[in-house]
VEXLUM-869617 format. One record per atom (N, C-alpha, C, O, CB): z, y, x; residue number from 1; atom name; residue in one letter. Coordinates in steps of 0.02 Angstrom, whole numbers, always signed. Last residue first. Glycine has a CB too. Example, Ala and Ser with C-alpha at 12.3 -4.5 7.8 and 13.67 -1.06 7.14 Angstrom:
% VEXLUM-869617
SITE, +354, -112, +642, 2, N, S
SITE, +357, -53, +684, 2, CA, S
SITE, +394, +2, +645, 2, C, S
SITE, +402, +57, +670, 2, O, S
SITE, +286, -30, +704, 2, CB, S
SITE, +390, -284, +660, 1, N, A
SITE, +390, -225, +615, 1, CA, A
SITE, +390, -165, +660, 1, C, A
SITE, +423, -166, +712, 1, O, A
SITE, +452, -224, +565, 1, CB, A
% end
This chain:
% VEXLUM-869617
SITE, -36, +1756, -175, 101, N, A
SITE, -94, +1797, -188, 101, CA, A
SITE, -86, +1859, -241, 101, C, A
SITE, -134, +1895, -253, 101, O, A
SITE, -147, +1749, -213, 101, CB, A
SITE, +72, +1671, -160, 100, N, S
SITE, +72, +1734, -128, 100, CA, S
SITE, +10, +1786, -136, 100, C, S
SITE, +7, +1842, -111, 100, O, S
SITE, +80, +1720, -61, 100, CB, S
SITE, +45, +1566, -242, 99, N, P
SITE, +92, +1620, -272, 99, CA, P
SITE, +100, +1675, -232, 99, C, P
SITE, +129, +1725, -253, 99, O, P
SITE, +159, +1595, -286, 99, CB, P
SITE, -110, +1518, -288, 98, N, D
SITE, -75, +1527, -231, 98, CA, D
SITE, -16, +1580, -250, 98, C, D
SITE, -33, +1634, -273, 98, O, D
SITE, -123, +1551, -173, 98, CB, D
SITE, -137, +1393, -414, 97, N, L
SITE, -141, +1462, -396, 97, CA, L
SITE, -95, +1474, -328, 97, C, L
SITE, -45, +1438, -319, 97, O, L
SITE, -116, +1507, -461, 97, CB, L
SITE, -214, +1230, -369, 96, N, R
SITE, -139, +1283, -403, 96, CA, R
SITE, -170, +1349, -370, 96, C, R
SITE, -209, +1357, -323, 96, O, R
SITE, -31, +1261, -363, 96, CB, R
SITE, -363, +1170, -448, 95, N, A
SITE, -332, +1202, -400, 95, CA, A
SITE, -269, +1246, -414, 95, C, A
SITE, -267, +1289, -458, 95, O, A
SITE, -379, +1238, -373, 95, CB, A
SITE, -355, +1049, -566, 94, N, E
SITE, -369, +1114, -550, 94, CA, E
SITE, -329, +1138, -493, 94, C, E
SITE, -268, +1129, -490, 94, O, E
SITE, -360, +1155, -605, 94, CB, E
SITE, -398, +885, -497, 93, N, Q
SITE, -345, +928, -520, 93, CA, Q
SITE, -366, +1003, -508, 93, C, Q
SITE, -391, +1021, -454, 93, O, Q
SITE, -276, +910, -484, 93, CB, Q
SITE, -490, +732, -529, 92, N, V
SITE, -485, +808, -511, 92, CA, V
SITE, -428, +842, -539, 92, C, V
SITE, -409, +832, -597, 92, O, V
SITE, -546, +846, -535, 92, CB, V
SITE, -575, +580, -465, 91, N, L
SITE, -507, +620, -499, 91, CA, L
SITE, -502, +682, -472, 91, C, L
SITE, -507, +695, -412, 91, O, L
SITE, -434, +586, -488, 91, CB, L
SITE, -703, +500, -505, 90, N, V
SITE, -684, +563, -466, 90, CA, V
SITE, -622, +597, -497, 90, C, V
SITE, -622, +635, -546, 90, O, V
SITE, -744, +614, -465, 90, CB, V
SITE, -727, +323, -503, 89, N, Y
SITE, -713, +385, -534, 89, CA, Y
SITE, -696, +440, -481, 89, C, Y
SITE, -678, +427, -424, 89, O, Y
SITE, -658, +376, -584, 89, CB, Y
SITE, -756, +193, -473, 88, N, P
SITE, -815, +226, -475, 88, CA, P
SITE, -789, +307, -505, 88, C, P
SITE, -832, +345, -526, 88, O, P
SITE, -871, +181, -526, 88, CB, P
SITE, -682, +250, -323, 87, N, Q
SITE, -739, +224, -364, 87, CA, Q
SITE, -718, +184, -419, 87, C, Q
SITE, -671, +145, -416, 87, O, Q
SITE, -784, +185, -324, 87, CB, Q
SITE, -611, +382, -306, 86, N, V
SITE, -578, +314, -319, 86, CA, V
SITE, -636, +288, -344, 86, C, V
SITE, -645, +307, -402, 86, O, V
SITE, -510, +307, -369, 86, CB, V
SITE, -595, +537, -237, 85, N, I
SITE, -643, +489, -255, 85, CA, I
SITE, -613, +422, -255, 85, C, I
SITE, -590, +403, -201, 85, O, I
SITE, -701, +492, -213, 85, CB, I
SITE, -519, +685, -268, 84, N, L
SITE, -507, +616, -240, 84, CA, L
SITE, -562, +564, -274, 84, C, L
SITE, -565, +555, -334, 84, O, L
SITE, -425, +592, -257, 84, CB, L
SITE, -486, +859, -261, 83, N, A
SITE, -540, +805, -289, 83, CA, A
SITE, -519, +742, -242, 83, C, A
SITE, -504, +752, -183, 83, O, A
SITE, -632, +831, -277, 83, CB, A
SITE, -434, +1012, -332, 82, N, Q
SITE, -421, +961, -285, 82, CA, Q
SITE, -465, +896, -311, 82, C, Q
SITE, -477, +885, -370, 82, O, Q
SITE, -340, +946, -281, 82, CB, Q
SITE, -556, +1141, -362, 81, N, F
SITE, -518, +1082, -389, 81, CA, F
SITE, -489, +1043, -322, 81, C, F
SITE, -519, +1044, -268, 81, O, F
SITE, -570, +1030, -438, 81, CB, F
SITE, -616, +1301, -423, 80, N, R
SITE, -589, +1256, -365, 80, CA, R
SITE, -542, +1202, -393, 80, C, R
SITE, -499, +1211, -436, 80, O, R
SITE, -548, +1300, -310, 80, CB, R
SITE, -762, +1374, -491, 79, N, Q
SITE, -686, +1351, -501, 79, CA, Q
SITE, -670, +1298, -453, 79, C, Q
SITE, -709, +1252, -445, 79, O, Q
SITE, -671, +1324, -575, 79, CB, Q
SITE, -891, +1412, -464, 78, N, S
SITE, -841, +1413, -399, 78, CA, S
SITE, -774, +1395, -420, 78, C, S
SITE, -729, +1396, -379, 78, O, S
SITE, -836, +1486, -363, 78, CB, S
SITE, -942, +1413, -591, 77, N, Q
SITE, -959, +1353, -544, 77, CA, Q
SITE, -919, +1357, -477, 77, C, Q
SITE, -915, +1308, -440, 77, O, Q
SITE, -1039, +1352, -525, 77, CB, Q
SITE, -916, +1451, -728, 76, N, N
SITE, -881, +1467, -671, 76, CA, N
SITE, -885, +1411, -624, 76, C, N
SITE, -842, +1368, -617, 76, O, N
SITE, -812, +1485, -686, 76, CB, N
SITE, -980, +1384, -831, 75, N, Q
SITE, -985, +1453, -831, 75, CA, Q
SITE, -959, +1484, -769, 75, C, Q
SITE, -977, +1542, -756, 75, O, Q
SITE, -953, +1478, -887, 75, CB, Q
SITE, -918, +1263, -814, 74, N, N
SITE, -994, +1265, -807, 74, CA, N
SITE, -1016, +1338, -802, 74, C, N
SITE, -1067, +1352, -770, 74, O, N
SITE, -1030, +1229, -870, 74, CB, N
SITE, -793, +1289, -848, 73, N, W
SITE, -810, +1267, -781, 73, CA, W
SITE, -879, +1277, -770, 73, C, W
SITE, -898, +1300, -716, 73, O, W
SITE, -793, +1199, -768, 73, CB, W
SITE, -804, +1301, -996, 72, N, I
SITE, -783, +1355, -947, 72, CA, I
SITE, -803, +1344, -873, 72, C, I
SITE, -829, +1391, -841, 72, O, I
SITE, -707, +1361, -948, 72, CB, I
SITE, -856, +1174, -1028, 71, N, S
SITE, -902, +1244, -1047, 71, CA, S
SITE, -874, +1293, -998, 71, C, S
SITE, -912, +1324, -960, 71, O, S
SITE, -892, +1278, -1134, 71, CB, S
SITE, -763, +1096, -985, 70, N, L
SITE, -830, +1085, -956, 70, CA, L
SITE, -871, +1149, -972, 70, C, L
SITE, -913, +1171, -933, 70, O, L
SITE, -865, +1019, -986, 70, CB, L
SITE, -668, +1130, -1081, 69, N, Q
SITE, -659, +1138, -1012, 69, CA, Q
SITE, -721, +1139, -974, 69, C, Q
SITE, -729, +1182, -932, 69, O, Q
SITE, -617, +1089, -987, 69, CB, Q
SITE, -723, +1095, -1214, 68, N, S
SITE, -708, +1169, -1200, 68, CA, S
SITE, -691, +1177, -1117, 68, C, S
SITE, -703, +1232, -1092, 68, O, S
SITE, -638, +1195, -1249, 68, CB, S
SITE, -734, +952, -1190, 67, N, P
SITE, -798, +993, -1197, 67, CA, P
SITE, -783, +1071, -1184, 67, C, P
SITE, -821, +1106, -1151, 67, O, P
SITE, -830, +982, -1272, 67, CB, P
SITE, -619, +893, -1071, 66, N, L
SITE, -628, +909, -1143, 66, CA, L
SITE, -694, +956, -1140, 66, C, L
SITE, -705, +992, -1092, 66, O, L
SITE, -558, +950, -1179, 66, CB, L
SITE, -624, +764, -954, 65, N, P
SITE, -625, +843, -970, 65, CA, P
SITE, -650, +847, -1044, 65, C, P
SITE, -693, +811, -1070, 65, O, P
SITE, -679, +889, -917, 65, CB, P
SITE, -520, +617, -979, 64, N, K
SITE, -587, +650, -972, 64, CA, K
SITE, -585, +729, -986, 64, C, K
SITE, -545, +753, -1027, 64, O, K
SITE, -639, +614, -1025, 64, CB, K
SITE, -353, +621, -918, 63, N, H
SITE, -405, +617, -967, 63, CA, H
SITE, -470, +633, -948, 63, C, H
SITE, -476, +666, -896, 63, O, H
SITE, -391, +656, -1018, 63, CB, H
SITE, -179, +606, -898, 62, N, I
SITE, -248, +587, -862, 62, CA, I
SITE, -298, +585, -924, 62, C, I
SITE, -284, +551, -974, 62, O, I
SITE, -246, +508, -817, 62, CB, I
SITE, -86, +642, -979, 61, N, L
SITE, -76, +675, -915, 61, CA, L
SITE, -140, +663, -876, 61, C, L
SITE, -156, +699, -829, 61, O, L
SITE, -13, +648, -877, 61, CB, L
SITE, -55, +620, -1105, 60, N, A
SITE, -109, +661, -1104, 60, CA, A
SITE, -110, +677, -1033, 60, C, A
SITE, -136, +731, -1021, 60, O, A
SITE, -105, +720, -1151, 60, CB, A
SITE, +24, +507, -1128, 59, N, E
SITE, +52, +563, -1122, 59, CA, E
SITE, +7, +626, -1102, 59, C, E
SITE, +34, +678, -1084, 59, O, E
SITE, +101, +551, -1080, 59, CB, E
SITE, -68, +399, -1125, 58, N, D
SITE, -41, +410, -1188, 58, CA, D
SITE, +6, +473, -1187, 58, C, D
SITE, +28, +493, -1241, 58, O, D
SITE, -5, +347, -1210, 58, CB, D
SITE, -115, +406, -993, 57, N, I
SITE, -156, +424, -1045, 57, CA, I
SITE, -117, +442, -1113, 57, C, I
SITE, -132, +491, -1148, 57, O, I
SITE, -203, +367, -1056, 57, CB, I
SITE, +12, +367, -926, 56, N, W
SITE, -19, +436, -908, 56, CA, W
SITE, -75, +462, -967, 56, C, W
SITE, -81, +521, -985, 56, O, W
SITE, -59, +427, -830, 56, CB, W
SITE, +17, +239, -990, 55, N, Q
SITE, +73, +289, -994, 55, CA, Q
SITE, +44, +356, -987, 55, C, Q
SITE, +48, +398, -1032, 55, O, Q
SITE, +127, +279, -940, 55, CB, Q
SITE, -100, +181, -930, 54, N, Q
SITE, -94, +194, -992, 54, CA, Q
SITE, -36, +241, -1019, 54, C, Q
SITE, -45, +277, -1067, 54, O, Q
SITE, -92, +136, -1017, 54, CB, Q
SITE, -53, +184, -795, 53, N, I
SITE, -118, +223, -817, 53, CA, I
SITE, -116, +236, -886, 53, C, I
SITE, -129, +293, -907, 53, O, I
SITE, -183, +185, -802, 53, CB, I
SITE, +57, +106, -791, 52, N, R
SITE, +58, +169, -772, 52, CA, R
SITE, +9, +213, -795, 52, C, R
SITE, +21, +271, -814, 52, O, R
SITE, +58, +170, -713, 52, CB, R
SITE, -12, -19, -824, 51, N, T
SITE, +49, +5, -865, 51, CA, T
SITE, +57, +79, -844, 51, C, T
SITE, +65, +115, -893, 51, O, T
SITE, +120, -39, -849, 51, CB, T
SITE, -117, -47, -737, 50, N, T
SITE, -137, -25, -800, 50, CA, T
SITE, -76, +1, -840, 50, C, T
SITE, -86, +41, -886, 50, O, T
SITE, -172, -82, -836, 50, CB, T
SITE, -156, -35, -596, 49, N, D
SITE, -86, -28, -623, 49, CA, D
SITE, -100, -1, -696, 49, C, D
SITE, -95, +59, -711, 49, O, D
SITE, -37, +26, -576, 49, CB, D
SITE, -264, -53, -503, 48, N, D
SITE, -262, -76, -562, 48, CA, D
SITE, -199, -86, -603, 48, C, D
SITE, -189, -135, -638, 48, O, D
SITE, -292, -125, -557, 48, CB, D
SITE, -264, +6, -371, 47, N, T
SITE, -232, -64, -391, 47, CA, T
SITE, -230, -89, -446, 47, C, T
SITE, -202, -143, -453, 47, O, T
SITE, -175, -69, -380, 47, CB, T
SITE, -336, +121, -404, 46, N, A
SITE, -361, +73, -353, 46, CA, A
SITE, -334, +5, -364, 46, C, A
SITE, -369, -45, -367, 46, O, A
SITE, -342, +96, -283, 46, CB, A
SITE, -243, +190, -489, 45, N, I
SITE, -324, +162, -511, 45, CA, I
SITE, -346, +108, -470, 45, C, I
SITE, -371, +56, -493, 45, O, I
SITE, -385, +220, -499, 45, CB, I
SITE, -131, +202, -412, 44, N, A
SITE, -132, +165, -482, 44, CA, A
SITE, -196, +145, -504, 44, C, A
SITE, -206, +91, -534, 44, O, A
SITE, -105, +208, -537, 44, CB, A
SITE, -190, +285, -313, 43, N, I
SITE, -168, +225, -302, 43, CA, I
SITE, -169, +175, -360, 43, C, I
SITE, -198, +120, -359, 43, O, I
SITE, -108, +232, -279, 43, CB, I
SITE, -228, +398, -388, 42, N, G
SITE, -276, +363, -363, 42, CA, G
SITE, -250, +283, -340, 42, C, G
SITE, -284, +232, -347, 42, O, G
SITE, -302, +406, -306, 42, CB, G
SITE, -91, +447, -428, 41, N, V
SITE, -144, +413, -478, 41, CA, V
SITE, -202, +375, -446, 41, C, V
SITE, -224, +324, -473, 41, O, V
SITE, -179, +468, -524, 41, CB, V
SITE, -52, +472, -292, 40, N, E
SITE, -19, +418, -337, 40, CA, E
SITE, -59, +398, -388, 40, C, E
SITE, -68, +338, -398, 40, O, E
SITE, +44, +440, -368, 40, CB, E
SITE, -134, +578, -269, 39, N, V
SITE, -142, +522, -236, 39, CA, V
SITE, -107, +456, -267, 39, C, V
SITE, -132, +400, -265, 39, O, V
SITE, -120, +537, -171, 39, CB, V
SITE, -88, +680, -355, 38, N, L
SITE, -167, +647, -364, 38, CA, L
SITE, -174, +587, -325, 38, C, L
SITE, -216, +545, -341, 38, O, L
SITE, -229, +698, -339, 38, CB, L
SITE, +54, +681, -442, 37, N, D
SITE, +18, +676, -384, 37, CA, D
SITE, -51, +639, -380, 37, C, D
SITE, -63, +582, -399, 37, O, D
SITE, +59, +648, -342, 37, CB, D
SITE, +66, +778, -598, 36, N, L
SITE, +61, +712, -564, 36, CA, L
SITE, +38, +718, -491, 36, C, L
SITE, -2, +764, -480, 36, O, L
SITE, +11, +666, -602, 36, CB, L
SITE, +61, +904, -645, 35, N, E
SITE, +137, +873, -627, 35, CA, E
SITE, +125, +813, -603, 35, C, E
SITE, +176, +784, -583, 35, O, E
SITE, +189, +864, -688, 35, CB, E
SITE, -71, +933, -672, 34, N, L
SITE, -42, +954, -609, 34, CA, L
SITE, +30, +928, -591, 34, C, L
SITE, +54, +931, -535, 34, O, L
SITE, -40, +1028, -609, 34, CB, L
SITE, -164, +793, -720, 33, N, A
SITE, -118, +853, -737, 33, CA, A
SITE, -81, +866, -675, 33, C, A
SITE, -62, +824, -634, 33, O, A
SITE, -67, +839, -799, 33, CB, A
SITE, -324, +753, -697, 32, N, V
SITE, -260, +730, -686, 32, CA, V
SITE, -217, +802, -691, 32, C, V
SITE, -237, +855, -668, 32, O, V
SITE, -254, +688, -612, 32, CB, V
SITE, -478, +711, -764, 31, N, L
SITE, -437, +759, -745, 31, CA, L
SITE, -369, +737, -748, 31, C, L
SITE, -352, +702, -796, 31, O, L
SITE, -447, +815, -782, 31, CB, L
SITE, -609, +613, -696, 30, N, I
SITE, -542, +611, -735, 30, CA, I
SITE, -507, +666, -718, 30, C, I
SITE, -500, +677, -658, 30, O, I
SITE, -497, +549, -723, 30, CB, I
SITE, -783, +589, -707, 29, N, V
SITE, -727, +647, -691, 29, CA, V
SITE, -664, +625, -735, 29, C, V
SITE, -666, +620, -796, 29, O, V
SITE, -754, +732, -714, 29, CB, V
SITE, -888, +518, -763, 28, N, V
SITE, -831, +477, -709, 28, CA, V
SITE, -791, +531, -693, 28, C, V
SITE, -750, +512, -650, 28, O, V
SITE, -862, +438, -631, 28, CB, V
SITE, -1005, +567, -827, 27, N, D
SITE, -955, +542, -862, 27, CA, D
SITE, -894, +492, -818, 27, C, D
SITE, -866, +442, -839, 27, O, D
SITE, -992, +504, -918, 27, CB, D
SITE, -1110, +615, -776, 26, N, R
SITE, -1112, +542, -772, 26, CA, R
SITE, -1056, +516, -799, 26, C, R
SITE, -1048, +455, -802, 26, O, R
SITE, -1119, +516, -707, 26, CB, R
SITE, -1067, +744, -782, 25, N, R
SITE, -1136, +732, -826, 25, CA, R
SITE, -1133, +649, -819, 25, C, R
SITE, -1159, +620, -866, 25, O, R
SITE, -1219, +774, -788, 25, CB, R
SITE, -976, +745, -680, 24, N, A
SITE, -954, +752, -742, 24, CA, A
SITE, -1007, +733, -797, 24, C, A
SITE, -990, +708, -850, 24, O, A
SITE, -930, +818, -749, 24, CB, A
SITE, -1050, +734, -571, 23, N, H
SITE, -1008, +681, -585, 23, CA, H
SITE, -986, +687, -653, 23, C, H
SITE, -978, +636, -685, 23, O, H
SITE, -952, +677, -539, 23, CB, H
SITE, -1114, +863, -569, 22, N, P
SITE, -1151, +806, -577, 22, CA, P
SITE, -1120, +740, -590, 22, C, P
SITE, -1152, +694, -616, 22, O, P
SITE, -1185, +800, -525, 22, CB, P
SITE, -995, +939, -549, 21, N, A
SITE, -1029, +948, -606, 21, CA, A
SITE, -1082, +878, -614, 21, C, A
SITE, -1083, +846, -667, 21, O, A
SITE, -1068, +1023, -602, 21, CB, A
SITE, -943, +951, -421, 20, N, L
SITE, -913, +907, -464, 20, CA, L
SITE, -960, +894, -530, 20, C, L
SITE, -959, +839, -558, 20, O, L
SITE, -843, +935, -481, 20, CB, L
SITE, -1001, +1061, -358, 19, N, W
SITE, -1013, +990, -335, 19, CA, W
SITE, -987, +935, -381, 19, C, W
SITE, -1010, +878, -378, 19, O, W
SITE, -980, +981, -267, 19, CB, W
SITE, -973, +1161, -448, 18, N, D
SITE, -1046, +1148, -437, 18, CA, D
SITE, -1049, +1076, -409, 18, C, D
SITE, -1091, +1035, -429, 18, O, D
SITE, -1080, +1203, -386, 18, CB, D
SITE, -831, +1168, -434, 17, N, W
SITE, -864, +1141, -495, 17, CA, W
SITE, -930, +1124, -481, 17, C, W
SITE, -948, +1069, -502, 17, O, W
SITE, -865, +1187, -552, 17, CB, W
SITE, -781, +1135, -261, 16, N, E
SITE, -794, +1182, -319, 16, CA, E
SITE, -830, +1138, -380, 16, C, E
SITE, -854, +1082, -371, 16, O, E
SITE, -845, +1247, -292, 16, CB, E
SITE, -645, +1057, -191, 15, N, A
SITE, -711, +1046, -205, 15, CA, A
SITE, -729, +1096, -264, 15, C, A
SITE, -691, +1097, -313, 15, O, A
SITE, -723, +971, -222, 15, CB, A
SITE, -541, +972, -63, 14, N, E
SITE, -554, +1031, -114, 14, CA, E
SITE, -623, +1030, -125, 14, C, E
SITE, -662, +1007, -84, 14, O, E
SITE, -534, +1106, -89, 14, CB, E
SITE, -487, +809, -44, 13, N, D
SITE, -511, +871, -25, 13, CA, D
SITE, -522, +917, -84, 13, C, D
SITE, -512, +901, -143, 13, O, D
SITE, -573, +862, +13, 13, CB, D
SITE, -422, +651, +15, 12, N, L
SITE, -416, +699, -29, 12, CA, L
SITE, -450, +769, -14, 12, C, L
SITE, -435, +787, +43, 12, O, L
SITE, -350, +705, -39, 12, CB, L
SITE, -439, +565, +117, 11, N, T
SITE, -503, +578, +76, 11, CA, T
SITE, -497, +639, +30, 11, C, T
SITE, -544, +672, +9, 11, O, T
SITE, -520, +514, +30, 11, CB, T
SITE, -305, +543, +170, 10, N, A
SITE, -367, +572, +212, 10, CA, A
SITE, -422, +593, +169, 10, C, A
SITE, -453, +643, +187, 10, O, A
SITE, -398, +519, +261, 10, CB, A
SITE, -258, +486, +47, 9, N, T
SITE, -234, +542, +70, 9, CA, T
SITE, -284, +585, +117, 9, C, T
SITE, -300, +644, +108, 9, O, T
SITE, -174, +525, +101, 9, CB, T
SITE, -328, +352, +44, 8, N, L
SITE, -335, +409, -2, 8, CA, L
SITE, -307, +480, +28, 8, C, L
SITE, -346, +528, +26, 8, O, L
SITE, -296, +390, -67, 8, CB, L
SITE, -272, +310, +178, 7, N, E
SITE, -338, +307, +158, 7, CA, E
SITE, -346, +363, +106, 7, C, E
SITE, -371, +416, +124, 7, O, E
SITE, -356, +238, +132, 7, CB, E
SITE, -134, +306, +141, 6, N, A
SITE, -150, +344, +206, 6, CA, A
SITE, -231, +349, +192, 6, C, A
SITE, -252, +407, +199, 6, O, A
SITE, -125, +300, +286, 6, CB, A
SITE, -123, +219, +32, 5, N, R
SITE, -97, +294, +30, 5, CA, R
SITE, -133, +322, +79, 5, C, R
SITE, -170, +368, +61, 5, O, R
SITE, -19, +308, +43, 5, CB, R
SITE, -175, +109, +99, 4, N, L
SITE, -212, +135, +40, 4, CA, L
SITE, -187, +215, +30, 4, C, L
SITE, -226, +263, +21, 4, O, L
SITE, -196, +86, -29, 4, CB, L
SITE, -65, +86, +178, 3, N, D
SITE, -141, +90, +210, 3, CA, D
SITE, -179, +124, +156, 3, C, D
SITE, -217, +169, +173, 3, O, D
SITE, -178, +13, +230, 3, CB, D
SITE, +36, +58, +101, 2, N, D
SITE, +34, +122, +135, 2, CA, D
SITE, -36, +128, +174, 2, C, D
SITE, -53, +183, +198, 2, O, D
SITE, +98, +129, +186, 2, CB, D
SITE, +6, -60, +49, 1, N, M
SITE, -1, -4, +3, 1, CA, M
SITE, +0, +60, +42, 1, C, M
SITE, -30, +111, +22, 1, O, M
SITE, +54, -4, -50, 1, CB, M
% end
């Protein structure tokens, strides 16, 4: 598990919506709530931890982007996200605002 955590942590990156939009059109983008750790969600998906995944789905902490969200992001192609690829999915979280900005 530590190897998987290290691998996913190393591939975690920032991306703008224009890079993610093609994945959304393929319906493989999963939006992860800010209160969850993106790497932890990636580990759960990679290890097929259906109990945790279902709990997050039930609590609406992970879901496919809503049409209203897609519309906003399509109008703002520079919207930034943290992104993590866990085949076949692309997990994303909206970038946290920098409190010092």
